[in-house]
N, C-alpha and C positions, 0 to 999 in steps of 0.2 A: 455633406450631401452634395452631389453633383448638381450644377445649375441646369434648369430645364427651360427651354425657350418656348414661347407661345406658339411659334410656327410649327413645333413638333406635335401639336394637338390637332385632333380632327375637327377644326372649326370652319364655319362658312368663310369663304375668302373675304367677303365684305366686312364681317365682324372682326376677322384677324387684322385687316387693313386699318380699321378704326382703332383697335387696341394698340397697334404699333404707332399710329398717329398721336396717341395719348402719351407716348414715351415709355410704354411698357414693352420690355423685350424678354426679360427673364421672370419666371414665376417666383413669388416669395415662398418660403417653406410651407406655409399653410395651403397655398394654392397648389404647389407641387404635390402635396400629400393627398389633397381632396379632389381637385378639379378633374383629373382623369376618371375617377370613380363617379363623380357627379355627372359627367358627360355620358357615362354608361347607364345612367338612370338608377344607380344604387342609392340606398339610404346612407347618410353619413352623420356621425356625431363627432364634433370637433371641439377641442379645447385649445384656445389660443389667446394671447394677450391682445389688448386693444391696439389698433394700428398695424395689425399683421397682414392686412390685405384680404380679410375674409369676405368683405362685401363684394369685391370683384370676383372672388371664387364662386359664390353662389349666384352672383349676377350674370356672369358669363355662362354658367351652367344652365340657368333657367331661360336665358335668351336663346340659347342653342336649341331648346326644345319647343319654342313657340311656333304656332301656326299663325302667321301674320294675317292671313286672309279671314280668320275667324275672330270676330270682335267679342269674344267671351273671356271671362276671367280664367286664365290658365296657370297663373302663379300668384300665390299669396305669401307675403312676408309680414310676420307679426313682430313688432318691436315694443320695448317697454315704455318709451316716451315719444312725444311728438317730435322733439328735437332730433332723436336718432332716426325716426321715420322720415323726416325731411331730408336728412343727410343721405340715407339709403336711396330715397327717391331720386335725388340729384345724381347720384352715382350711376344708378340704373339707366337714367335718361342719357347720361354722357356715354355710357357703354353702348347704348342703343342708337347712336347717331348714324349708324350705317344704314338705317332704314327710316323712311318718313312715316311709315304706317303704324308704328307702335304707339300704344296709349298706356301710360303709366299714371296711376291715380293714388294720391295720399288720402287715407280715410282715418282722421284723428279727431279726438274730442277737442273742445276749446274753440272750434270754428263752426260756422253755421251748417246745418244739416242739408238745407235746400240745394245749394250748388253741387253738393256731392251726389244727390239724387239725379240731378240733370246730367252730370258726367257719366254716371253708371248707365243711364238710359241710352246714351249715345254709343256705348260699347267700350270696354276696357280689356286690355290684355293682362296687365300686372297691377295688383293692388298691394300697397304698402300701408300698414296701419297699426294702430294700438288696439289691444284686445277688446276693450269696452265698446268703442265705436264700431268696430267690425261686427261684433256680436249684435249690436243694435240694428245694423243694416240687414244682417242675416234674418233676424226675427221679424223685421218689416218686409222681408222678401224683396228688398231693393237690390240685394247682393245675392247672387247664386253661385255655388261652387261646383255644379254638376260637371263642368268641363275642366276642373282643376287637375293639372299635371304635377306641379311642384309646390310644396308647402315648406316655408322656411321659418323656424323659430330662432330669431336673432337675439343674442344676449338673454338666453332662456333663463339663466340663473337669476337675473334681476327681475324678470317677469314673475318668477316664483316668489322672490323676496318681497315683491310689491303686492302679493296676494292674488295674482291673476290665474292661479292653477285651475279653478273651476270654470272661469270664463274661457280659458284656452281649450279645455276639454269640450265645452259646449260648442265653440267655434269649429273645432275639428270634427264634431259629430255631423256637421253639414257637408263635409268633404267626402269624395269618393274613397272607398277602401283601397283601390288600386291607384296609388299615387307615389311620388317620391317625397320623402320627408327628410329635410336637412336641419340639424340641430346644432347651433353654435353657442358656446358658453365660455366664460372666462374661468369658471370653476367646474370641477367634475365630482360633485358630491352625490350622496344617496338620492335626494329629491330629483336630481338630473337623471340619474340612472333609471329611476322609477318612471319618469315621463318618457324616456327613450323606449323603455320596455313596453309601455302602454301604446305608443303611437308609431314606432318604427319597426321595419321588417329587416332582420339580420343586418343591422347597420355596421358599416366600417367605422372603427374607432380610431381617431387621430389625436395625438397630444403633441403640441409644440412647446419647447422649453419656455417656462414662464419666468425664468430669471432675467434680470436686466444686467447687461455687461457694461463695464466701465468704459469700453471703447465707444459705446453708443450713449449711455446715460451716466453722468458722474453723480454719485450719491454721497452727500455729506450730512453729517449729524452734528448738532450743537447742543451741549448741555446748558440749560438756562433755568434760572429761578422763575417760578410762575409769575411773580410780580414784574419781572423784567422781560417777559416774553414779547410784548408789543414793541418795546424799544429794539429788541433783537430782530424782529421782523422788519422794522424800519431800516435797520442797518443793512440787512441782506438785500433789500430792494434798492437802497441807495448805492450799495457797493457794486452789485452785479448789473443794475440798470437794465433788466430785461425789457424788450419791447412788448412782450406778451407773457404774462405769468398767471397761473391759477393758485390762489391760496386756499387750502382746504381746512375747514373747521368741522367739528362734529355736531354743532347745533346752529339753528337758524338765528337765535339771539346773538350768539358770538359773531356770526356773519355780519349782522347789522352793526354791532359795536365796533368791530375792526374796520369795516367800510367807513364809518363816520370818522374814526380816529385818523385813518390814512388820508381821507379827503381833506380833513382839517390841516394836514401837513403838506398839502399841495400835490399829493399823488393822484393820478388819473385812475379812479377805481369805481367799480360797481359791484353790487351784491347780486347773488343768484341763488335763490332757494325756492322750496316748494310752494311757498305762500304767494309768489308773484302771479299776477294775472297773465294769461297767455300773450296778450298784446305787449305787456311790459317785458316778458321773457324774450320775445322776438326782437324788440328794440335793443335790449342789453346784448344779445348775441350778435346782432348786426354790428354794433359799435366795437365789440371786442374782436370780432373776426376781421374787421377792416382796419384795425390798429388805431382807432381814434379813442380807444380806452385801453390802458396798458395792463390793468390788474383786475382780475375777477375773483371775488371772495365767495366761495361756494361750499355747499354741503355735497356729500356723495350722491344723494338721490337726485338733486337738481342737476348735477354735472353729468349725469348719465346720458350718453348720446352726444355729448359735446365733442365736436370733431374739428379742432383748429389745427391746420396742417403745419404751421410754423410756431408752435408753442415752445418758447425758449426755456421756461422754467416752471417747475411745480414746487410749491412750498407747503409743507405740512405744518400748520400752526399747531394743530393737535395731531398726535399719531393715532391712527385707527386701532381698534382692538384686534381686528382680523388682519394677519399679514397678507392675505390675498387681496384685501382692499388696498393695502399699501402698494402692492405690485400694480394693481389696476390704476391707481392715481398716478404713480410714477410713469407708467407706460403711455401717458398722454403727451409726454415730451420725447424728443429723440426719434421722431418719425421721418419717413421718406428720405433717409440718408443724412438727416441733420443730427448734430450732437445735441444732447439735452442735459439739463441740470436739475437735479432733485435735491432740495434742501429741507431738512427736517429739524424742527425744534423739539427738544426732549426735556421734560421736567423729571425730577427724581422719581415721581410716581409712575412715570411711563417707561422706566428702564426695562421692565419685564416685556413690554411690547417690542422693544428693540431686539431683545433676545429671540423672540418669536420670528421677527423679520430675518435675523441672521440665519436661523435654522431653516426657515422656509426657502431662502435664496442660496443657502450653503455658502455664505460669505462672512467676512468680518467687516463691520462697518467702519468708516473713517470718521473720527471725531475731530472737529475743528473748533477754533475759538471765535467768539463774537466780540468785536471791539466795542467799547462803550459808545453809545449813540443816544442822543437826546432828540425826541420827536419835536420838531418845530416846523413852521411853515416855510417851504422853499418853492419858488416858481420853476425851478429847473427840471421838474419831473413831468413836464408836458409830453403827451404822446406825439408821435410823428404825423398823425393825420387828424382831420376834423371831419365830421359827418354833416352833410347837407340833406335836409328832408324836402322832398318834392311831392306836391299834392296831386299826383297822377301816377297810375300804375297799370297793371295788366288790363283792367276794364277800359282804360283809355287808350289801349293798344301801344303803350309806351314800352320800348325795348331798351336794353343797355346801350346799343349802338346809337339810338336817338339822343340819349343823354350825353354820351361821349362826343357826338358830333356837335351838339349845341355848345359844349364846353370848349372844344378845340377849333371851332370855326373861326371866321375872320374876327380878329381882335380878341380872341379867346386865350386860353392857356395851353401849354404844351401837354401832350398826351401823357408824358412821364409824371406829370403832377397829379394825375387822376388815379385813384386806387379802386377798390372793390365797388361794384355797383350791384345793389340788391333791389329786385322788383317784387312788390306785393300787389294784391288785388287793387287797392285804392291809393297806394302811395309808393314812393321809391326812395332809396337812400344812395348817396354817392360819397365816397371818401376822397378828400382833397388834402394835399400836403399843406402843413401849417402856413408856410410862406405865401401860398397862392390862394388861400381860402377866400379872402375878401374880393379878389379879382374874379374868382369863380362864381361867388355869390352874386356880384353885380352883373356878371355875364348872363346868368340864368334868369335873374329878375328882370333884366331889360330885354333879353332875347326871347326866342320861342323854341319850344320842343315840339316836334311834329307839326309845326305851323300854329301852335297854340300857346297861350300864356298860362303858366301854372304858378301857384304860390310856392315860393322857395324860402327856406330859412335854415339857420344853424340848428342842429338838434341839441336840445338842452335838458333831456330827461335825466 
């Protein structure tokens, strides 16, 4: 496929300038196939693997159609999980930096209803949300879709898997008939075809190659006895030493057991499954994304919407039954031009699943050996960063620049020692390199942020 440049598209000059400032010059395959049609206002149904650039495709498309002078909801993006909705929200806001007037709001469950009502009353252009909470606002008439131009169903297959079909239908019943509907899905099965038929008008259908190629993601398989699987996992983590890796399990119980075993051996590890409270989920994702935790042990449902830009490795502790799920898991590594590593443990009982993966990807898998490894405590598995928790956030008008300034001011630490900064409503997190964390902690505890003293401590969840 010939490369297409963003400058060749009919985009507003300010939007184009912002896209180029973000380092985007050429369209990804999914963007090249869908964006020209999205800009023309056509309905699109697109199948593409995770990390393909689909958010920018529909984000640029809907931003191009907004009337910024009208503070009414003109675009609605439905996502299966709050984590994915938050990621999409961030990306839309980044793409929209070319104008100060745009209002993008996240409407998700697990957070208070009141502040969302206040934001809606002040006027919003774009809503990104989960089906249940969006439906709740529509029924209370706090959200109105009479001015909607663009509806996006993101990861539609997972929303259907999670039982949201009726809720989605109800939400769409509040939208105008004359609108653009964009449907993005990792799979293209009968339920997806049915929902497209129900809600789209003559959609353009796009499918991007769902296979993973060795020049981007190295895939390795290891035959192991069930009783030796945990030791094999320890060997792979100790041998490859990835700064960030997700270990996939098929059950929540297994997630907990593996996390405990790895933690007892000195690995920096957290679990991520559907039973976690929203506050805990946020904390886990902050630490994992800022590299103060190296390993996330997760189920597929919990990891949906997880978007870590530099994930070095994916390890399948259990192989999934569905080869499409395998492709989706593996596609979380090897993004944004980086090489990725996909390592899969396979017991005798799982060999049929490997055959399905081979047929689905049209490849022959590589079998490798696992050296004997005994799980025991080692302190050498520390992550590169440590997270500091600050008792002040958006409500206190604290911004990332305020925290960075307090850390790097007179007598502080070098800016290169500071990692990711995350601001929430009532608190903030900042990642600091291991060697500088004590100095950074003392600096923030003795100094001021925005002229005020805040409580600061190392995160220990």
